[in-house]
C-alpha positions as CSV (number, residue, x, y, z in Angstrom):
1,M,-32.6,-43.9,-136.9
2,L,-31.6,-45.0,-133.4
3,D,-35.2,-44.8,-132.0
4,I,-35.6,-48.2,-133.6
5,A,-32.1,-49.3,-132.7
6,E,-32.9,-52.5,-130.8
7,E,-34.6,-54.2,-133.8
8,L,-32.1,-52.8,-136.3
9,H,-29.2,-54.1,-134.1
10,R,-30.8,-57.6,-134.2
11,W,-31.0,-57.3,-138.0
12,V,-27.2,-56.5,-138.1
13,E,-26.4,-59.5,-135.9
14,Q,-28.5,-61.7,-138.1
15,G,-26.7,-60.4,-141.2
16,R,-29.8,-59.0,-142.9
17,D,-29.5,-56.3,-145.5
18,F,-31.7,-53.3,-144.9
19,A,-32.2,-49.7,-145.8
20,V,-33.2,-46.8,-143.5
21,A,-35.2,-43.8,-144.3
22,T,-34.7,-40.9,-141.9
23,V,-36.5,-37.6,-141.6
24,V,-33.7,-35.0,-141.9
25,A,-35.7,-31.7,-142.3
26,V,-39.3,-30.7,-141.7
27,G,-41.5,-27.7,-142.4
28,G,-45.1,-26.7,-141.7
29,S,-47.3,-29.3,-139.9
30,A,-45.2,-32.4,-140.7
31,P,-46.0,-34.9,-138.0
32,R,-42.6,-36.3,-137.2
33,Q,-39.3,-34.5,-136.3
34,P,-35.8,-35.0,-137.6
35,G,-34.4,-38.4,-136.6
36,A,-37.7,-40.3,-137.1
37,A,-37.0,-43.4,-139.1
38,L,-38.5,-46.2,-141.1
39,A,-36.4,-49.3,-142.0
40,V,-37.0,-52.1,-144.6
41,D,-35.1,-55.3,-144.9
42,G,-34.4,-57.5,-147.9
43,E,-37.5,-59.6,-147.2
44,G,-39.8,-56.5,-147.1
45,T,-40.2,-56.3,-143.4
46,A,-40.7,-52.7,-142.2
47,I,-40.4,-51.1,-138.8
48,G,-40.7,-47.5,-137.6
49,S,-42.4,-44.5,-139.2
50,V,-41.4,-41.2,-140.9
51,S,-44.7,-39.5,-141.1
52,G,-47.3,-41.1,-138.9
53,G,-48.8,-42.8,-142.0
54,C,-48.8,-40.0,-144.5
55,V,-46.0,-41.1,-146.9
56,E,-45.0,-44.5,-145.6
57,G,-45.9,-46.3,-148.8
58,A,-43.8,-44.1,-151.0
59,V,-40.9,-44.2,-148.5
60,Y,-41.1,-48.0,-148.3
61,E,-40.6,-48.2,-152.1
62,L,-37.6,-45.9,-151.8
63,C,-36.0,-48.2,-149.3
64,Q,-36.6,-51.2,-151.6
65,T,-34.9,-49.3,-154.4
66,A,-32.0,-48.4,-152.2
67,L,-31.5,-52.1,-151.4
68,E,-31.5,-52.9,-155.1
69,D,-29.2,-50.2,-156.4
70,G,-27.1,-49.3,-153.3
71,R,-27.6,-45.6,-153.7
72,T,-28.2,-43.0,-151.0
73,V,-30.8,-40.3,-151.9
74,V,-32.7,-37.5,-150.3
75,E,-36.3,-37.1,-151.3
76,R,-38.8,-34.3,-150.4
77,F,-42.5,-34.8,-149.8
78,G,-44.9,-32.0,-149.3
79,Y,-47.8,-29.9,-150.5
80,S,-45.6,-28.4,-153.3
81,D,-45.3,-31.8,-154.9
82,E,-47.6,-32.7,-157.8
83,D,-48.2,-36.1,-156.2
84,A,-48.6,-34.8,-152.6
85,F,-52.2,-36.0,-152.4
86,A,-51.3,-39.3,-154.0
87,V,-48.7,-40.1,-151.3
88,G,-51.0,-38.8,-148.6
89,L,-49.2,-35.7,-147.2
90,T,-52.3,-33.6,-147.1
91,C,-51.6,-32.0,-143.7
92,G,-49.7,-29.1,-145.3
93,G,-46.2,-30.1,-144.1
94,I,-42.9,-30.7,-145.9
95,I,-40.5,-33.5,-145.0
96,D,-37.0,-34.3,-146.5
97,I,-36.1,-37.9,-146.1
98,L,-32.6,-39.5,-146.4
99,V,-32.7,-43.0,-147.7
100,T,-29.5,-45.1,-147.0
101,P,-28.7,-48.8,-147.6
102,V,-26.9,-50.0,-144.4
103,R,-23.9,-52.1,-145.4
104,G,-21.1,-51.6,-143.0
105,G,-19.6,-48.3,-142.0
106,V,-20.4,-46.6,-138.7
107,L,-24.1,-47.1,-138.7
108,P,-23.9,-50.6,-137.1
109,A,-21.6,-49.2,-134.4
110,A,-24.1,-46.4,-133.7
111,L,-26.9,-48.9,-133.3
112,A,-24.8,-51.0,-130.9
113,A,-24.0,-47.9,-128.8
114,A,-27.7,-47.0,-128.6
115,V,-28.7,-50.5,-127.5
116,S,-26.0,-50.6,-124.8
117,G,-27.0,-47.2,-123.4
118,E,-23.8,-45.5,-124.4
119,A,-23.9,-41.7,-125.1
120,A,-23.0,-41.1,-128.7
121,A,-24.0,-38.8,-131.6
122,L,-24.4,-39.9,-135.2
123,A,-23.7,-37.1,-137.7
124,R,-24.7,-37.7,-141.4
125,I,-24.4,-35.5,-144.4
126,T,-28.0,-34.7,-145.7
127,S,-27.2,-32.0,-148.3
128,G,-24.2,-31.3,-150.3
129,P,-22.3,-33.1,-153.1
130,E,-24.3,-36.2,-154.2
131,E,-21.3,-38.5,-153.6
132,L,-21.2,-37.4,-149.9
133,L,-24.9,-37.9,-149.0
134,G,-25.2,-40.3,-146.1
135,Q,-21.5,-40.2,-145.1
136,A,-21.4,-40.5,-141.3
137,L,-19.4,-40.0,-138.2
138,L,-20.0,-41.6,-134.8
139,V,-19.0,-39.1,-132.2
140,H,-18.3,-40.0,-128.5
141,P,-18.6,-37.7,-125.4
142,D,-14.8,-37.3,-125.2
143,G,-14.7,-35.8,-128.7
144,S,-13.2,-38.9,-130.4
145,Y,-15.0,-40.2,-133.5
146,E,-15.3,-43.1,-135.9
147,G,-15.8,-42.8,-139.7
148,R,-15.0,-40.2,-142.3
149,L,-16.9,-37.6,-144.3
150,G,-15.5,-37.7,-147.7
151,G,-11.8,-37.8,-146.9
152,H,-11.4,-34.3,-145.5
153,P,-9.8,-34.5,-142.0
154,E,-10.6,-30.9,-141.3
155,L,-14.3,-31.5,-142.2
156,D,-14.3,-34.5,-139.9
157,R,-12.9,-32.4,-137.0
158,T,-15.4,-29.6,-137.6
159,A,-18.4,-32.0,-137.8
160,A,-17.3,-33.9,-134.7
161,A,-17.0,-30.7,-132.7
162,E,-20.5,-29.6,-133.8
163,A,-22.0,-33.0,-133.0
164,R,-20.4,-33.1,-129.6
165,A,-22.0,-29.8,-128.7
166,L,-25.5,-31.3,-129.5
167,L,-24.6,-34.5,-127.7
168,D,-23.7,-32.6,-124.6
169,A,-27.2,-31.1,-124.7
170,G,-28.8,-34.4,-125.5
171,R,-30.3,-32.9,-128.6
172,T,-31.0,-34.0,-132.2
173,G,-30.8,-31.3,-134.8
174,T,-29.2,-30.1,-138.0
175,V,-25.9,-28.3,-138.4
176,S,-24.8,-26.2,-141.4
177,I,-21.2,-26.0,-142.4
178,G,-20.1,-23.3,-144.8
179,E,-18.2,-23.7,-148.0
180,D,-14.8,-23.0,-146.3
181,G,-15.4,-25.4,-143.5
182,S,-16.7,-28.2,-145.7
183,R,-13.5,-28.4,-147.7
184,C,-15.5,-29.7,-150.7
185,G,-16.4,-26.6,-152.6
186,Q,-19.9,-26.1,-151.3
187,P,-21.9,-25.9,-148.1
188,L,-23.0,-29.0,-146.2
189,T,-25.9,-29.8,-143.9
190,L,-25.5,-32.5,-141.2
191,L,-28.2,-34.3,-139.3
192,V,-26.9,-35.0,-135.8
193,E,-28.8,-37.6,-133.8
194,S,-27.9,-37.8,-130.1
195,S,-28.3,-41.0,-128.3
196,V,-28.3,-40.4,-124.5
197,P,-29.7,-42.1,-121.5
198,A,-33.3,-41.5,-120.8
199,P,-34.0,-38.2,-118.9
200,R,-34.9,-38.5,-115.2
201,M,-38.2,-37.9,-113.5
202,I,-37.9,-37.9,-109.7
203,V,-41.3,-38.1,-107.9
204,F,-41.2,-37.1,-104.2
205,G,-44.0,-38.5,-102.1
206,A,-45.1,-42.1,-102.3
207,I,-48.8,-41.4,-102.5
208,D,-51.5,-42.8,-104.8
209,F,-51.1,-39.9,-107.2
210,A,-47.4,-40.8,-107.5
211,S,-48.3,-44.3,-108.6
212,A,-50.3,-42.9,-111.6
213,L,-47.5,-40.3,-112.3
214,V,-44.9,-43.1,-112.5
215,R,-46.9,-44.7,-115.2
216,V,-47.2,-41.5,-117.2
217,G,-43.5,-40.8,-116.7
218,K,-42.6,-44.2,-118.1
219,F,-45.0,-43.7,-121.0
220,L,-43.2,-40.4,-121.8
221,G,-39.8,-42.1,-121.8
222,Y,-38.4,-41.0,-118.4
223,H,-36.3,-43.0,-116.0
224,V,-38.5,-42.7,-113.0
225,T,-37.4,-42.6,-109.3
226,V,-39.8,-42.4,-106.4
227,C,-38.4,-41.0,-103.2
228,D,-40.1,-40.8,-99.7
229,A,-38.7,-40.8,-96.2
230,R,-41.4,-43.3,-95.0
231,P,-40.4,-46.9,-95.7
232,V,-43.9,-48.2,-95.2
233,F,-45.1,-46.3,-98.3
234,A,-41.9,-46.4,-100.6
235,T,-42.1,-50.0,-101.6
236,K,-41.7,-51.9,-104.9
237,A,-45.2,-53.5,-104.3
238,R,-46.8,-50.0,-104.4
239,F,-44.7,-48.8,-107.4
240,P,-43.9,-51.8,-109.6
241,E,-43.2,-49.7,-112.7
242,A,-40.7,-47.3,-111.1
243,D,-37.1,-47.8,-112.1
244,E,-35.9,-46.9,-108.6
245,I,-37.4,-46.5,-105.2
246,V,-35.4,-44.5,-102.5
247,V,-36.2,-44.3,-98.8
248,E,-34.6,-41.0,-97.7
249,W,-35.6,-37.5,-96.8
250,P,-36.3,-35.8,-100.1
251,H,-33.8,-32.9,-99.8
252,R,-31.0,-35.2,-98.7
253,Y,-31.6,-37.5,-101.7
254,L,-31.7,-34.5,-104.1
255,A,-28.4,-33.3,-102.7
256,S,-26.8,-36.7,-103.3
257,T,-28.1,-37.7,-106.7
258,E,-27.2,-36.5,-110.2
259,V,-29.6,-34.2,-112.2
260,D,-29.2,-32.3,-115.4
261,A,-31.0,-29.9,-117.7
262,R,-33.5,-32.6,-118.8
263,T,-34.5,-33.7,-115.3
264,V,-38.0,-33.1,-114.0
265,L,-38.8,-32.9,-110.3
266,C,-42.4,-33.5,-109.1
267,V,-43.1,-32.8,-105.5
268,L,-46.3,-34.5,-104.3
269,T,-45.7,-34.6,-100.6
270,H,-47.6,-31.3,-99.8
271,D,-46.1,-31.4,-96.3
272,A,-44.0,-28.4,-95.2
273,K,-41.4,-30.4,-93.4
274,F,-40.6,-32.2,-96.6
275,D,-41.5,-29.5,-99.2
276,V,-39.6,-26.5,-97.9
277,P,-36.1,-27.9,-97.7
278,L,-36.6,-29.8,-100.9
279,L,-37.9,-26.9,-102.9
280,Q,-35.3,-24.6,-101.5
281,A,-32.7,-26.8,-103.0
282,A,-34.6,-27.8,-106.2
283,L,-35.3,-24.2,-107.3
284,R,-31.6,-23.5,-107.4
285,L,-30.7,-26.5,-109.6
286,P,-30.4,-26.3,-113.4
287,V,-33.2,-28.8,-114.1
288,A,-36.0,-28.6,-116.7
289,Y,-39.0,-28.6,-114.4
290,V,-40.0,-28.2,-110.8
291,G,-43.6,-28.7,-109.9
292,A,-45.3,-29.0,-106.5
293,M,-48.8,-30.4,-105.6
294,G,-51.2,-28.7,-103.2
295,S,-54.2,-26.4,-103.0
296,R,-53.9,-22.7,-103.7
297,R,-53.9,-22.1,-100.0
298,T,-51.1,-24.6,-99.6
299,H,-49.3,-23.0,-102.4
300,E,-49.4,-19.5,-100.8
301,D,-48.4,-20.8,-97.4
302,R,-45.5,-22.8,-99.0
303,N,-44.3,-19.7,-100.9
304,E,-44.2,-17.7,-97.7
305,R,-42.2,-20.4,-96.0
306,L,-39.8,-20.5,-98.9
307,R,-39.3,-16.8,-98.8
308,E,-38.6,-17.0,-95.1
309,V,-35.7,-19.4,-95.8
310,G,-34.2,-17.1,-98.4
311,V,-35.7,-18.3,-101.7
312,T,-35.9,-15.3,-104.1
313,E,-38.8,-14.2,-106.2
314,L,-36.9,-15.1,-109.3
315,E,-36.4,-18.6,-108.0
316,L,-40.0,-18.9,-107.0
317,A,-41.0,-18.0,-110.5
318,R,-39.6,-21.3,-111.7
319,L,-42.0,-23.3,-109.5
320,R,-45.0,-24.8,-111.2
321,S,-47.6,-24.8,-108.4
322,P,-50.3,-26.0,-108.2
323,I,-48.7,-28.6,-110.3
324,G,-50.2,-29.5,-113.7
325,L,-52.5,-28.0,-116.4
326,D,-56.1,-27.1,-115.8
327,L,-57.9,-30.2,-117.1
328,G,-60.5,-30.3,-114.3
329,A,-58.7,-33.5,-113.1
330,R,-60.0,-35.4,-110.0
331,T,-58.7,-38.9,-110.0
332,P,-55.0,-39.8,-109.6
333,E,-54.8,-40.9,-113.3
334,E,-56.4,-37.6,-114.5
335,T,-54.1,-35.6,-112.2
336,A,-51.0,-37.5,-113.5
337,L,-52.2,-36.8,-117.1
338,S,-52.4,-33.0,-116.3
339,I,-48.9,-33.1,-114.8
340,G,-47.5,-35.0,-117.8
341,A,-49.2,-32.5,-120.1
342,E,-47.6,-29.6,-118.3
343,I,-44.1,-31.2,-118.5
344,V,-44.5,-31.8,-122.3
345,A,-45.8,-28.2,-122.8
346,N,-42.8,-26.9,-120.8
347,R,-40.4,-29.1,-122.7
348,R,-41.7,-28.3,-126.2
349,G,-42.7,-24.6,-125.7
350,G,-46.5,-25.2,-125.9
351,S,-49.0,-22.9,-124.3
352,G,-51.2,-25.7,-122.9
353,A,-54.3,-24.0,-124.5
354,S,-56.8,-25.9,-126.7
355,L,-55.8,-26.2,-130.3
356,T,-59.4,-25.6,-131.4
357,G,-59.8,-22.1,-132.6
358,A,-56.1,-21.3,-131.9
359,R,-53.8,-19.9,-134.5
360,T,-50.6,-21.0,-132.8
361,P,-48.4,-23.7,-134.4
362,I,-49.3,-27.3,-133.6
363,H,-45.6,-28.2,-133.3
364,H,-43.4,-25.9,-131.3
365,D,-39.7,-25.5,-131.4
366,G,-39.2,-25.2,-127.6
367,P,-35.8,-25.0,-125.9
368,D,-35.5,-28.8,-125.8
369,A,-37.1,-29.7,-129.2
370,P,-36.5,-32.0,-130.8
371,V,-35.0,-34.1,-128.1
372,A,-33.8,-37.5,-128.1
373,G,-33.8,-40.0,-125.4
374,R,-32.9,-42.5,-127.9
375,I,-32.0,-40.9,-131.2
376,G,-35.1,-39.3,-132.6
377,S,-37.5,-37.8,-130.2
378,V,-38.2,-38.4,-126.5
379,A,-41.7,-37.4,-126.4
């Protein structure tokens, strides 16, 4: 729900009644992941999407019904439904959608947290006793929480601990709680949506290719930093879309800044005096992606230099070099696209191969999928 948090927060401040439909489970080739949401207010205004267009009309009507009767429901759409073709879900997927009228509770607080950039996780019951559907907890990084799940303190504590684990990883996903842990006589399923600050992309080397990569990084939802030791090149005028521009030797900046398991490092300097100390440090950090630009000859020379300073073969295996997927790219924009595509493939577990003629899944469950920057997915 929180991927459309800014508009929904405005609705709350304006006192508008609305209902939210959230994807809580998917199967097959469903186009959206858990956390994707569509909201409808009392005047019929709609924002967001749950299926990329497939079932929006039917879900819109469910939201209107929820506004009228105040009930929370879970509905399934898919090829097994008799009316699957009528609602448009002909892609072969199945989606379960939780439809909830928003009238108080912790949902407004969750929206406010997302808008302000606070880290928080929203845990909602998506399967279990009908009277508990949609009950929610808002969980904070320190383990404290707001709200209740049906009046069972032990269930609240269990759910908060599970949600905090996903929040620590910056992930959105489902959690199953067995009959004993649920304290309500039957198993429960929770959708946990993690709202965390945008992941970082750090681009080293203030060259023309970097300018295009900054734009791609912003498009993909990253907080983008450009770092270069040369002040004449690292300027706001050359990189107006960057969130941050740093004039510093790359390896020194990397040693002083915060990175995490979602951070991507793109080394575009292809100059040994910058690359070697930088990559020596980068390949030992727990980041998501390290890529370096250069020809194949530059790549081989750089690898030898890295071995000479003690970088192991296991560490070298983490390096994506030459950076990017093989798209035949020539221009800075095409090259940036190939780098962005490789980052997405690495993040989502894709092969980078053409889908035409392939028998691999279209949507992969990679180590970071689905991920939220905001709640929902960070593409």
